[in-house]
C-alpha positions, -999 to +999 in steps of 0.1 A: +259+760+465+289+783+477+319+781+480+324+778+517+301+751+519+319+732+498+350+739+520+337+728+547+321+691+533+360+693+515+378+684+550+369+653+558+388+659+595+350+678+600+321+664+614+284+665+595+255+650+624+220+644+606+191+654+628+154+642+623+123+634+639+085+639+642+072+669+659+095+685+681+112+650+688+140+645+677+174+621+671+210+624+653+235+607+641+270+613+625+270+611+592+296+587+577+283+584+542+300+597+510+308+638+513+287+655+485+255+666+487+241+646+463+249+617+491+238+643+518+208+651+503+196+616+490+202+603+528+178+634+542+151+619+514+152+589+531+153+605+568+120+625+562+101+597+550+077+609+521+073+637+544+062+622+577+093+633+595+122+666+589+156+664+589+185+687+583+225+682+584+247+700+598+291+709+589+309+712+624+323+753+613+344+761+645+332+770+677+331+800+703+325+816+734+285+795+734+304+763+718+301+746+686+284+765+659+270+739+622+261+753+591+226+734+581+236+722+546+208+729+529+200+761+536+232+777+545+227+791+581+244+790+610+234+772+641+249+753+678+256+718+672+243+692+698+272+674+711+279+646+702+301+608+722+316+596+697+287+585+667+260+582+697+237+608+704+246+623+744 
C-alpha cells in the first residue's frame, strides 16, 4: 500500500470507521482492533459475510469547508466521513 495510508494507520489518534450493509442500507462502527491492513482486511471479510454484504474501511484524513474527509483503505480514494458520536453511529 502507499506510504500515506501507512502513515494514517500508524497515527493512533486518527479514527477508523467500518461502513457495511446490504443493498443501499448500511451502518457504521468505529474500528478498535489492530491498526494493520491485515487485521482490517480480516474484519472487512467477516463483515461481508461471503459476499452477501458490502463493507469499507475509512480512516480520517483531514477536514475542509465541506466536513471531514477520509481515505478508503482498500481503494486509496478520498471520501466524506459520516459523523460518529463517541463510537456510536449517528
